[in-house]
N, C-alpha and C positions, 0 to 999 in steps of 0.2 A: 504493500500500500504506500510505503514511504517513497518508493521509486515512481509510483504512478502520479503523485501530486505534482512534482516538477514537470513531468511529461504533459500533464493536463494544463498546467500554466503555460508551458511552451506552445501547446496547440492553440489555446485561447489567444495568446499573444500574436502568433503567426496569422491566425484567422483574422484578428483585428487589423493587422497590417494590411492584409488583402482587402478588407472592407474599406480602409482609409485610402488605399491606392485606387480602388474602384471609384471612390469619390473624386479623385484627381482626374481619372479618365472621363467621368461624367462631366466635370467642369470643362475639360478640353473640348468635348463635343459641343457643349453650349457656347463656349467662347468662339469656336469656329463658326457656328451659325451667325453670331453677331459680328465678329471681326471680318468675316468673308462675305457678308451680306451684299455690300455694294458691288463686289466683283461678280457675284452670282446674278444680281439684278441686271448689271450691264451685259454680262455674257449671254444671258437668255432674253434680254430686252423685255423685262417684266414691267407690268403696269398695274396701277390701282391695288386692290386687295390681294392680288396674286403675289405682290412683293413680300407679303407676310406668310405665304404658303409654306416655304421650307420650315420656318419655325413652328408654324401651326400644326403641320403633320407630325413633327417630332413630338410635340406636346400631346396631340390627340392620340397617337399610338402608344405613348407612354401611359395614358389613361387605360387603354386596352390591356397593357401589360400589368398595370396595378390591379385590375380586376382579376386577371389570370393568376397573379401571385396570391391574391387574397383567397381564392378558392382552391388553389392547388398546394399551398404551403402545408395544409394538413394531410395531404396524401403523399407528398414527396419531401425529401429533405431540402431545406432552404439552400444548402450548398449546391445541390444538383440543379435547382432552378437558376441560381446565380450563374453557374457554369454555362448553362444553356444560353442565358442572356448574353454573357460575354462572348460566346462562340458565334452566335448569329450576328451580333453587332460588329465583331471584328471582320467577318466575311463581307458584310454590306459596306462598311467603310472602305475596305480595300478595293471593292469593285467600282467605287466612285471614280477611280483613276481612269477608267475606260471612257473615252468620249462618247456621249450618248445624248439623246434629246432630253428636254426638261422633264417629260413624263417619267423617264427611266430614273433620273436623278431623284424625283419625288418618291418613286416606288422604293428606292434604296433607303431614302430617309425614313420611310414608314417602318422599315425593318430596324433601322437605327433607333427610332422612337421606342419600339418594343424593347430593345436592349437597354436603353437608358432608363426606361420605366422599371425594368427588373432591378437594375443597379440601384436606382433611387429608392424604391420602396423597400428593398431588402436591407440596404445599408442602414437606413434609419431604424427599421424594425428590429434588426439584429442587435444593433448597439443599444436600443431602448430596452431590450430583454436581457442582454448581457450585463448592462449597467443600469438597472432600474432606478428612476428618480434622480439620476445624476445629470442635471442640466449642463454642467460644465463639460462632461464627456460628449454630449450631443453637440455642444458649441464647438468643441475641438474637431469633431467630425466635419461639421459644416465650414470650419475655418480651413480645413484641407481643401475643400471646394474653392474657397476664396483664394488660397495661395496659388492653385492651378490657374484660376481665372486671371490672376494678376500677372503670371509669367507668360501664359500662352499668347495673348494678343501681341506682346512685344516680339515674340518669336515669329508669329505669323507675319507681322508687318515687316520685320527685318528680312525674312525670306522672300516675301513678295517684292519688296523694293529692290532687293539685290538681284532679282531675276533668277534665283536659284530654286524657286519653288512656285508651282502654280497652285491655284486654290484647290484643284482636284488632288494634287500631291499632298497637300496639308491634311486632307481627310485620310489619305493612305497611311501617313505616318501615325495618326491616332489609331487607325485600325491595326497596325502592326504592334503598337504598344498594348492595345486591348487583347490581342492574341497572346502576347507574352503573359499578361495577367491571367488570362484563361488557363494557361498551362500551370502557372504557380498556384492559383486557387484550387484547381482540380487536384494537384498533388497534396496540398495541405489538407483539404477536406477528406481526401481518401485515407490519408495517414492518421488523422486525428478525429475523424467523425464520431467515435464513441465518447470523446470528451467535449466536442463542440456542441452537439445537439442536446445532450442532457443539461448543459448550462442554461439552455433556452427552455422555456416551458415545454412540457410534453406535447407532442404534436396532436392536434385534433382538427378535424375538418371544419371549415368555416361554411356556414349555410347562409343562404340569402336572408333567412329570417333573422339570424344573428347580426348580419350587416345592417339590415333595416332597423333592428332594435337599437344598435349603437348610434346610427346616424339620426334616429328620431329622438334620442335622449335630449330633453330640454336643457340639461346642464351643458351639453356639448354644442347645441345649435349656434350660439354666438361665435364659438370658435370656428365652426365650419364656414359661417358667413365671412368672418374675418380672413380665414385662409383663402377662400375663393377670391375675394377682392384683393388680397395680398398677392395672389398669383397674377392678377392683371397688372399690378404695379411692377412686380419682379420681372415679368417678361419684357415689359417696356424698358426697364433699366438694362437688361442683359442684351437686348436685341436692337433697340432703336436709338440709344444714346449716341452711337457714332454718327448717325445721320443728323441727330439733333444738334450736335456740336459743329459738324462740318457744314451743313446747309442752313441750319437755323441761326448759327452764330458766326458763320464764316471762319471757322476754326480748323481748316484742313491741316494746318501745320501741327495741330495738337492731336490729330486723329489717333495715333498709336497710343496716346495716353488715356483715351476715354474709357475703354473697357478696363484698362489697368487700374484706373482711378476707382471704377465701380467695384472691382474685385478686391482692391486694397481696402476699401471701406468695409466690405464683407469680412475680410480676414481680420482687420484691426478690431472690429466690433465684437466678433465672436471670441477672439482671444481675450479681449478686455472683459467680456462677460464671464468667460471661463475663470478668469483670475479674481474678479471682483465679487462674483456670485450675488448679484442684486436680487431683490424681491422681483420675481418674474412678472407677476400680474401688475405690480405697480409700474414696472418699466414699460410694459405694453401700453398702459393707459397714459403715461407721460411722454414716451418717446415717439409714438406714431404720429401725433399732430406736428411734432417738430419735423419729422420726415416729410409730411405733406407740405408744410410751409416752406421748407428749404427747396423743394422741387418747384413750387410756384415762383420762388425767388430766382431760381436758375432759368426759368422761362422768361421772366421779365427783364433780367439784366442783359446788356449787350456784349460786354467783353467776354470772350470765350473762357479765359482763365478764371474769372469770377464764377461763371456758370459751372465750370468743372469743380471748383471748390464747393459750391452749393450742392452739386450732385453728390459729392463725397459725403457731405453732412446728411443729406437725405437718405442715402443708402446705408450709412453708418447706423442711423437710428432705426432703420427697418431690419437690418441684418439679424439681430437676435430673435426676431418675431417667429420665424419658422421653428427653430429648436425650442423656444419657450412654449409655443403652441403645442408642440408634440409632448413636451414634458408635463405641462399642465393637464392636457387631456388624458395622458396616460395615468396621471395621479388620480383623476376623477373616476376612471374606470380601470383600475389596475388588473382586474380579472380578465379584461378584454384588451389588454395593452396592444397586442399585435394588430387586431382588427381596427382599433382606434388610430394607430399610427399610420397604417396603410391607407385607410379611408380618408384621413386628413391630407395626406400627400396627394391622393387622388383628387380631392376637392381643389387643392392648390393648382394642380396641373390642369384641371378644367378651366380655371381662371386664366392660366397661361395660354391655353388653346384658343379661348375666345379673344384674348387681347391682340394677338399679332395681326390677323386680318382686319380687326377693328382699327388699330393704329395705322395700318397701311392705307386703308380707305380714307381715314381722316386726314392723313398727310396729303393724299391726292386732292382732297376737297379744300382743305383749309391751310395746308402747310404743316410742317413738322412741329413748329413751336406750339400751335394751337392743339395739335393732336396730343401733345404731352399733358395737356390739362386733364385728359381722360385718366391718366395714371395718378395724377394728384387727387382727383375726385375719388378714385378707387381707394387710395390710401386713407383719405378722410373717412370713407364709408367703413373701411376695415377698423379704423380707430373707434368709430361709433359702436360697432359690433363688439369690440373688445371691452368697452365700458360696461357691457352687460354680463361679462364673465364674472362669476361670483367666487368660486372657491376651488382650490386645488388641494386634494386631500393627501397628496404624497410628499410634495416638497415645494413650498412657496417661499 
């Protein structure tokens, strides 16, 4: 028994490293969607709401993946579902290198969306179950997402500007990295599955009745509303801010800094929250209106540098919202922590799916600056919903 405990700790540690690395890959895909958006729009000559289609299909098929994970996690090991998601995502990303019409590109992104949905839902769910009630651990997981998002736009911009990489090749590189993670995760889960799965709650099938029961719980309703509207805001920040700075503020020279600034805010906020451990519910109620106000300020000012600084403030005060939502909701219904976590992520992704074509159409009609007011209004609505969250029984 004494020899098994170190082996168990090693298995949990390696599996956690795989989960955190998967979050890096997830952020790389999302960063590519935003950082390469203008190249894709120009390459395929996209117009109106179609400009937001690449982001929208990734979000939409992530929702499909969330539902599949929810109902299959009780029948199969989570590690096997994660390996499947990594495998199909790696294949689809690598195939983007082949020149093909826009319809084929979108079809491949649908598969990528399934993959990212698996990674996203299982990453948060597994960490939530391995480290219950520890909001700082969840913040560190999502800080990993922010670190990747901070680094990748610079790499994409450098490679594109130097002529060493096309936008298709950028997706290929992410696919190869995902393939390597697939091999590593498969090896770890095969070797340590007896100690990984028991640390998580005993597997049981999730039924539609259980899902509806959780999602109709009045205590969770304001969190679901806040998560949906937060998804609208987050998608806008991750996908549309480069065009906001470039075309809305004439800041083409700062283009490589835009998404880096967004992801830096995500990373800084989640690391700060992990260290400070504030009252989560109080932070939601105080921080979200600051986020909305800062975004409105970024829309109204003219100098792009000031707009970037205000974007940083806006995203900084929004960034802890997702892990805090997950931790608070899990504490309200600890007996259904997995269902609550995945259903919340599903709700947020639904907001992200709605946002992108909406912002794309609004940009075509009124310009990108006015379109960004939609994100500000969404954040304000998310804050109003958060005001109705009453109690977290696990860790406030």
